[in-house]
C-alpha positions as CSV (number, residue, x, y, z in Angstrom):
1,M,18.2,-164.4,51.6
2,R,19.0,-161.7,49.0
3,D,16.5,-159.5,47.1
4,S,16.9,-158.7,43.4
5,Y,19.4,-155.9,44.3
6,G,21.7,-158.2,46.2
7,S,21.1,-156.7,49.6
8,S,21.6,-159.1,52.5
9,E,19.5,-159.8,55.6
10,P,20.9,-158.6,58.9
11,G,23.6,-160.9,60.2
12,E,24.3,-162.3,56.7
13,T,27.8,-161.8,55.2
14,P,27.8,-159.2,52.4
15,Q,28.7,-160.4,49.0
16,T,32.2,-159.3,47.8
17,H,33.0,-158.1,44.3
18,S,36.5,-157.3,43.0
19,V,36.9,-153.9,41.4
20,E,40.0,-153.0,39.3
21,E,38.8,-149.6,38.1
22,A,40.6,-146.3,38.5
23,P,39.6,-143.7,41.1
24,G,36.5,-141.9,40.1
25,S,35.1,-145.0,38.3
26,P,31.4,-145.4,38.0
27,V,31.3,-148.1,40.7
28,E,33.4,-146.0,43.1
29,S,31.4,-142.9,42.4
30,E,28.1,-144.7,42.9
31,C,29.3,-145.9,46.3
32,L,30.5,-142.5,47.3
33,E,27.3,-140.8,46.2
34,R,25.3,-143.3,48.3
35,K,27.5,-142.3,51.3
36,S,29.1,-145.7,51.5
37,T,31.8,-146.4,54.1
38,G,35.4,-147.4,53.3
39,M,38.0,-149.1,55.4
40,I,41.5,-150.4,54.8
41,N,42.2,-154.0,55.8
42,E,45.5,-155.6,56.7
43,L,46.2,-156.6,53.0
44,N,46.2,-152.9,51.9
45,K,42.9,-153.2,50.2
46,I,40.1,-150.7,50.4
47,L,36.7,-152.2,51.1
48,I,33.8,-150.0,49.7
49,I,30.4,-151.0,51.1
50,N,27.3,-149.6,49.4
51,Q,23.9,-149.2,50.8
52,N,22.8,-152.6,49.4
53,G,25.4,-154.4,51.4
54,Y,27.7,-155.2,48.6
55,V,31.4,-155.0,49.4
56,F,33.7,-153.8,46.6
57,E,37.3,-154.7,47.1
58,K,39.9,-152.4,45.5
59,V,43.6,-153.0,45.8
60,R,45.4,-149.9,47.0
61,G,48.9,-149.7,45.5
62,I,51.8,-148.8,47.8
63,S,53.5,-146.9,45.0
64,M,52.2,-143.5,43.9
65,Q,52.5,-144.6,40.3
66,E,48.9,-143.7,39.5
67,K,50.3,-140.2,38.9
68,R,52.8,-139.2,36.3
69,Y,56.2,-138.2,37.6
70,S,55.8,-134.9,35.7
71,T,52.8,-134.0,37.7
72,M,54.2,-134.9,41.1
73,T,55.5,-132.4,43.6
74,K,59.1,-132.5,44.9
75,Y,57.9,-134.1,48.1
76,E,55.9,-136.8,46.2
77,L,58.8,-137.6,44.0
78,Q,61.1,-138.0,47.1
79,Q,58.5,-140.3,48.7
80,E,58.2,-142.3,45.5
81,I,62.0,-142.7,45.3
82,A,62.2,-143.8,48.9
83,S,59.4,-146.4,48.3
84,L,61.1,-147.6,45.1
85,N,64.5,-147.9,46.8
86,E,62.9,-150.0,49.6
87,K,61.2,-152.3,47.1
88,A,64.4,-152.6,45.1
89,K,66.3,-153.6,48.3
90,K,63.7,-156.3,49.0
91,A,63.8,-157.5,45.4
92,E,67.6,-157.8,45.5
93,Q,67.5,-159.7,48.8
94,M,65.0,-162.1,47.4
95,G,67.1,-162.6,44.3
96,M,64.5,-161.1,41.9
97,V,67.1,-159.7,39.4
98,N,64.6,-158.5,36.8
99,E,62.3,-156.8,39.4
100,F,65.4,-155.1,40.9
101,A,66.5,-153.8,37.5
102,V,63.0,-152.4,36.7
103,L,62.8,-150.6,40.1
104,E,66.3,-149.2,39.7
105,R,65.2,-147.7,36.3
106,K,62.1,-146.2,37.9
107,V,64.3,-144.6,40.5
108,I,66.5,-143.1,37.8
109,M,63.4,-141.7,36.0
110,A,61.9,-140.2,39.2
111,K,65.3,-138.6,40.1
112,S,65.3,-137.0,36.6
113,Y,62.1,-135.1,37.4
114,L,63.9,-133.6,40.5
115,L,66.5,-132.0,38.2
116,N,66.2,-128.9,36.0
117,P,66.6,-129.9,32.3
118,D,67.8,-126.3,31.5
119,D,70.9,-127.1,33.5
120,F,71.9,-129.7,30.8
121,L,73.2,-127.9,27.7
122,P,73.5,-129.3,24.1
123,G,77.1,-129.5,23.0
124,E,78.3,-130.2,26.5
125,I,80.0,-133.5,27.6
126,Y,78.9,-135.3,30.7
127,E,80.1,-138.5,32.5
128,I,77.6,-141.3,32.7
129,D,76.8,-142.1,36.3
130,G,77.4,-145.7,37.1
131,D,79.7,-146.1,34.1
132,P,83.1,-144.6,35.0
133,G,85.2,-143.4,32.1
134,V,82.3,-143.3,29.7
135,Y,81.2,-139.9,28.4
136,F,78.1,-138.6,26.7
137,K,77.7,-135.6,24.4
138,I,74.3,-134.0,24.3
139,D,72.9,-133.0,20.9
140,Y,69.5,-131.9,22.1
141,M,67.1,-132.1,25.1
142,N,63.6,-133.5,25.0
143,G,62.0,-133.1,28.5
144,V,64.1,-135.0,31.0
145,F,65.9,-136.9,28.3
146,A,69.3,-135.9,26.8
147,W,69.7,-137.1,23.3
148,G,73.2,-137.6,21.9
149,F,76.1,-140.0,21.5
150,R,78.5,-141.9,23.8
151,L,82.0,-140.8,23.1
152,N,84.3,-143.6,21.8
153,G,81.1,-145.7,21.5
154,S,80.0,-147.6,18.4
155,K,76.3,-147.1,19.2
156,G,74.2,-144.5,17.4
157,E,72.1,-141.8,18.9
158,E,70.5,-142.6,22.2
159,A,68.5,-140.9,25.0
160,L,69.5,-140.9,28.6
161,P,67.5,-139.6,31.6
162,I,69.3,-136.5,32.9
163,S,69.8,-138.1,36.3
164,M,72.3,-140.5,34.7
165,L,74.6,-137.6,33.7
166,K,77.3,-136.0,35.9
167,K,78.9,-132.7,35.1
168,L,82.6,-133.0,34.4
169,E,84.8,-131.4,37.0
170,K,87.0,-128.7,35.5
171,K,90.7,-129.1,36.2
172,G,92.8,-126.1,36.5
């Protein structure tokens, strides 16, 4: 039998509630303030048990995407890239073309944050990685994006993540 607060009698299974709130949410904070216990089960979920016997289930993501790439350390970015590459490989093996494409784009973005935008200069021409023979002239930089035009292309101005640009090798 449960009282008005939802606590359970000894031996009775605690009631489970799903929580999809961010870390630091009122529910999680309340549980932490009450010195609740947490454990991770085999499904990569965190179970938060408060003093009243309620079990709050919170899905723990494998990806570190809760943080912006711009705030991650070099090590965190490398871990994220490795995780995304692993997920992309699985998606490709399962024939999930759209998922694979999204994960590949995330890898490109994460790699951009490992590079120094100051190394990419306006007015310079770069080869587009993964598109041999296609070149890109930078007009200006905005963060990790190079804005400019493809040479011999009919498209207008576009932005590319800097990890997609390769410096031209000087001959001579």
